[in-house]
C-alpha positions in Angstrom: 10.9 1.8 -16.9 7.5 3.2 -17.8 6.0 6.2 -16.1 3.2 3.9 -14.5 5.8 1.5 -13.1 7.8 4.6 -11.6 4.5 5.9 -10.1 3.8 2.4 -8.6 7.1 2.0 -7.0 6.8 5.6 -5.6 3.5 4.7 -4.1 4.6 1.4 -2.7 7.7 2.9 -1.0 5.5 5.8 0.5 2.9 3.3 1.9 5.6 1.0 3.3 7.4 4.0 5.0 4.0 5.2 6.4 3.5 1.7 7.9 6.9 1.9 9.6 6.2 5.4 10.9 2.8 4.4 12.4 4.6 1.5 14.2 7.5 3.6 15.4 7.8 5.7 18.6 8.0 9.4 18.6 11.4 10.8 17.6 12.5 7.3 16.2 15.4 7.6 13.8 14.7 6.4 10.3 17.2 4.8 8.1 19.2 7.0 5.6 18.3 7.5 2.0 21.0 5.2 0.8 19.9 2.5 3.4 16.2 2.7 2.2 17.3 2.6 -1.4 19.1 -0.7 -0.9 16.5 -2.0 1.5 13.7 -1.5 -1.1 15.5 -1.8 -4.3 14.7 1.7 -5.7 16.9 4.4 -6.9 17.8 7.2 -4.4 16.0 9.9 -6.3 12.7 7.9 -5.8 13.6 7.7 -2.1 14.3 11.4 -1.9 11.1 12.5 -3.5 9.1 10.2 -1.0 11.0 11.7 2.0 10.4 15.3 0.7 6.6 14.4 0.4 6.5 12.9 4.0 8.4 15.9 5.5 6.0 18.3 3.6 3.0 16.3 5.1 4.7 16.5 8.4 5.0 12.8 9.2 8.9 13.2 9.6 11.5 15.9 10.1 15.0 15.9 8.6 17.7 17.4 10.7 21.0 18.1 8.8 23.9 15.9 9.9 21.6 13.8 12.4 19.1 12.1 10.3 15.3 11.8 9.7 13.0 11.2 12.6 9.3 10.5 13.2 7.9 13.9 13.9 6.9 14.8 17.6 3.4 15.1 18.5 3.6 18.6 19.7 3.5 19.6 16.0 -0.1 19.3 15.1 -0.7 17.2 11.9 -2.5 19.0 9.1 -6.3 18.3 8.4 -6.7 16.1 5.2 -3.5 14.1 5.9 -4.0 10.5 4.8 -2.4 9.3 8.2 -5.5 10.6 10.0 -8.0 7.9 8.7 -8.9 7.1 12.3 -10.3 10.5 12.8 -9.8 13.3 15.4 -9.6 12.5 19.1 -9.7 14.9 21.9 -7.5 14.1 24.8 -8.7 15.7 28.0 -6.4 15.9 31.0 -5.5 18.0 34.0 -2.9 20.7 33.7 -1.0 19.3 36.6 2.3 17.4 36.4 2.7 14.1 37.8 4.7 11.2 36.3 1.8 9.1 35.9 -0.3 11.7 34.1 2.8 12.5 31.9 3.2 8.8 31.1 -0.5 8.3 30.3 -0.4 11.4 28.0 2.7 10.1 26.1 1.0 6.6 25.7 -2.1 8.2 24.3 -0.1 10.3 21.8 1.7 7.1 20.5 -1.5 5.2 20.3 -3.1 8.0 18.3 -0.4 7.9 15.8 -0.4 4.2 15.5 -4.2 4.3 15.0 -4.1 7.0 12.3 -5.7 9.5 14.5 -5.2 13.2 14.9 -4.9 14.2 18.6 -6.4 17.4 19.9 -5.1 18.2 23.4 -7.3 20.0 26.0 -5.7 20.9 29.3 -8.1 21.5 32.2 -7.3 24.1 35.0 -8.0 23.6 38.5 -11.4 25.4 38.4 -12.6 23.6 35.2 -15.7 21.6 35.2 -15.4 20.3 31.6 -17.2 23.3 30.2 -14.3 23.9 27.9 -14.7 20.5 26.3 -18.2 21.3 25.6 -17.2 24.6 24.1 -14.6 22.9 22.0 -17.1 20.3 20.7 -19.4 23.1 19.7 -16.6 25.1 18.0 -14.7 22.4 16.2 -16.1 20.3 13.4 -15.0 16.7 12.9 -14.3 15.5 16.4 -14.7 11.9 16.4 -14.2 10.8 20.0 -12.7 11.8 23.4 -10.4 10.3 26.0 -11.2 12.0 29.3 -9.0 12.1 32.5 -10.2 14.5 35.2 -9.2 15.3 38.8 -12.7 15.3 40.2 -15.7 13.1 40.2 -18.4 13.0 37.4 -21.7 14.1 38.4 -25.0 12.8 36.8 -25.4 16.2 35.1 -22.0 15.9 33.5 -22.5 12.4 32.5 -25.8 13.3 30.6 -24.1 16.0 28.9 -21.2 13.8 27.7 -23.6 11.2 26.5 -25.6 13.9 24.6 -22.4 14.9 22.7 -23.1 12.1 20.3 -19.5 10.7 19.9 -17.7 7.9 21.5 -16.2 8.7 24.8 -13.8 6.9 27.2 -13.2 8.0 30.7 -10.2 6.8 32.4 -11.9 6.7 35.8 -14.0 4.3 37.7 -17.7 4.6 36.8 -19.9 6.4 39.0 -22.7 4.5 41.0 -25.4 5.8 38.7 -23.9 4.2 35.7 -24.6 5.7 32.2 -23.7 4.9 28.6 -20.1 6.0 28.7 -17.2 3.6 28.6 -14.8 3.6 31.6 -11.3 2.2 31.6 -9.2 2.3 34.7 -6.9 0.5 36.9 -8.7 -1.6 39.4 -8.3 0.5 42.5 -10.3 -2.1 44.7 -7.8 -4.7 43.8 -4.8 -2.3 44.3 -6.0 -1.4 47.8 -6.4 -5.1 48.6 -3.0 -6.2 47.3 -1.2 -3.4 49.2 -2.9 -4.2 52.6 -2.7 -8.0 52.1 1.1 -7.8 51.5 1.5 -6.0 54.8 -0.8 -8.3 56.7 0.8 -11.4 55.2 4.1 -10.3 56.5 2.8 -9.9 59.9 2.0 -6.3 60.3 -0.9 -5.3 62.4 0.0 -1.7 63.5 -0.5 -0.1 60.2 -1.1 3.6 59.4 -2.9 4.9 56.2 -1.3 7.9 54.5 -4.3 9.2 52.5 -2.2 11.7 50.2 -4.8 11.8 47.5 -8.3 13.3 47.6 -11.2 10.8 48.4 -12.8 10.5 45.0 -14.3 7.4 43.4 -11.0 5.8 42.8 -10.0 6.4 46.5 -13.4 5.0 47.7 -12.8 1.8 45.7 -9.2 1.7 47.0 -10.5 1.7 50.6 -13.0 -1.1 49.7 -10.0 -3.3 48.8 -8.2 -2.4 52.0 -11.2 -3.3 54.0 -11.7 -6.6 52.3 -8.1 -7.6 53.2 -8.5 -6.5 56.8 -11.7 -8.6 57.0 -10.0 -11.7 55.5 -7.4 -11.3 58.3 -10.2 -11.1 60.8 -9.3 -7.4 61.5 -11.5 -4.3 61.5 -11.3 -1.0 59.6 -10.9 0.8 62.8 -7.6 -1.1 63.5 -6.0 0.9 60.7 -4.8 4.1 62.0 -5.7 7.3 60.1 -5.0 10.9 60.3 -7.6 13.7 60.5 -5.7 15.7 58.1 -7.2 15.9 54.6 -5.9 16.7 51.0 -7.8 18.8 48.4 -7.9 18.5 44.7 -4.8 19.5 42.9 -2.8 19.4 46.1 0.9 18.1 46.2 0.8 14.6 47.3 4.4 14.6 48.3 3.7 17.4 50.8 0.5 15.7 51.9 2.5 12.4 52.4 5.0 14.2 54.5 2.4 15.9 56.7 0.2 12.9 57.2 3.0 10.4 58.0 4.4 12.9 60.5 1.0 13.2 62.1 0.5 9.4 62.2 4.0 8.6 63.5 3.6 11.2 66.3 0.4 9.8 67.4 0.9 6.1 67.0 3.4 3.3 67.4 3.4 1.9 63.9 5.3 -0.9 62.0 4.1 -0.1 58.6 2.6 2.8 56.3 0.3 2.3 53.4 0.3 5.4 51.0 -1.9 6.3 48.2 1.0 7.5 45.8 4.6 7.0 45.2 5.2 10.8 46.0 3.4 10.4 49.3 5.8 7.4 50.1 8.7 9.6 49.5 7.2 12.2 51.9 6.9 9.4 54.4 10.5 8.4 54.0 11.5 11.9 54.8 9.6 11.7 57.9 11.3 8.5 58.9 14.8 10.1 58.3 13.9 13.1 60.4 12.6 10.8 63.2 15.8 8.7 63.2 13.9 5.6 61.8 14.6 3.6 58.8 12.5 1.6 56.2 12.0 -1.3 56.5 13.8 -2.1 59.8 11.5 0.3 61.9 8.5 1.0 59.5 7.7 -0.7 56.3 6.1 1.1 53.4 3.9 -0.1 50.6 2.6 2.3 47.8 1.5 2.5 44.3 2.9 3.5 40.9 6.2 4.2 39.5 8.2 7.3 38.6 11.3 7.2 36.2 12.5 4.0 38.1 12.7 5.6 41.6 10.6 3.0 43.1 13.3 0.6 42.1 16.4 2.5 42.8 15.4 4.4 45.9 16.8 3.4 49.3 15.0 1.1 49.9 13.4 0.0 46.7 9.6 0.3 47.3 7.0 -2.4 47.2 4.2 -1.1 44.8 1.1 -2.0 43.0 1.4 -1.0 39.3 -1.3 -0.9 36.6 0.0 -1.8 33.0 -0.6 1.7 31.4 -0.4 0.4 27.9 -3.3 -2.0 28.5 -5.4 0.9 29.6 -4.6 3.0 26.5 -5.0 0.1 24.1 -8.5 -0.7 25.5 -9.5 3.0 25.4 -8.7 3.3 21.7 -10.4 -0.2 21.1 -13.5 1.3 22.5 -13.2 4.6 20.6 -12.6 3.2 17.3 -15.5 0.6 17.5 -18.6 2.8 18.1 -21.5 1.2 19.8 -19.6 -0.3 22.7 -20.6 2.4 25.2 -21.6 1.6 28.8 -18.7 -0.9 29.2 -16.8 -1.0 32.5 -13.2 -2.0 32.0 -11.1 -2.5 35.2 -7.5 -3.2 34.3 -5.8 -5.7 36.9 -2.9 -4.3 38.9 0.1 -6.3 39.9 2.0 -6.3 43.2 5.8 -5.8 42.9 7.5 -6.7 46.1 10.8 -5.0 46.7 12.8 -4.1 49.8 10.5 -1.8 51.7 8.4 -4.5 53.5 10.0 -6.2 56.7 8.7 -9.7 57.5 7.5 -9.6 61.1 6.3 -13.3 61.2 9.3 -14.6 62.8 9.4 -11.8 65.3 6.0 -12.5 66.8 
């Protein structure tokens, strides 16, 4: 075989393996060198040479006795790597653990790999106001876009500064009322609030308490609009919804907040149902029911939002939730980032209601 032919087979094999890596999840185990040799019809020496190059370029990691794996994203890819054809993207997110935040971060990491992007992570502390992002953009060269998740509302000043950065940016929040040229991708909170409240009303509940275990930001305000819409359609008023005077601040623990607020509501009102802002808040409410000698759904039904390692399905009872397809959020965000000129777009992602065991049907009891 001529030298040019050998080089061509080497290049073809490397390109095919790169495509497989891009379409594989993090830590996916790749076939052995013998298997790759048979699969692609090349000698093992050629396969070995390609694998050595891919490991040196930090696409893969080879673990003795275990196999070859797609490299984890916590190891930063080197500049100049041909995999990084999609540019350098900053992922901005709060340094606060929740399952939904962790899941979204993981999805963004996978999407960056599949779209040939280098991901630069920027964690925000509780007192941060995005100043660290602007400092990073001044300090680092070659930043091509940003995906922003924050635990506070955007102000007009912040929006103008983000727009002035001159790169595509996607904010994973509902847009502020004053608009702007940024792109916004988010779960439709208004629709989520509507679906949760309508589920309870449709099953005959009228004595409902609202466990507001999240700070009232733009997303929470939209959620309440949906709740009010459902009440209006059932010829009820917002004042018919029982609320606590207790409030939760930014970065507070929703599990603790759900417990405190549910306890306050059940102490003051005779309720048949609770509507919570988050899944941790629902588990806080379940603890209150247990301590009060009540059960769900026999005494008090619960509707919530989100998921957490399947606990919403395997808890006792399995919880009725609204869920936003996280992959749709991430896919839309990268589509906007990688196609400049589409700013100013508002992209609500439709949630779905998943009815499980936590809602009792009261229609036959009335």
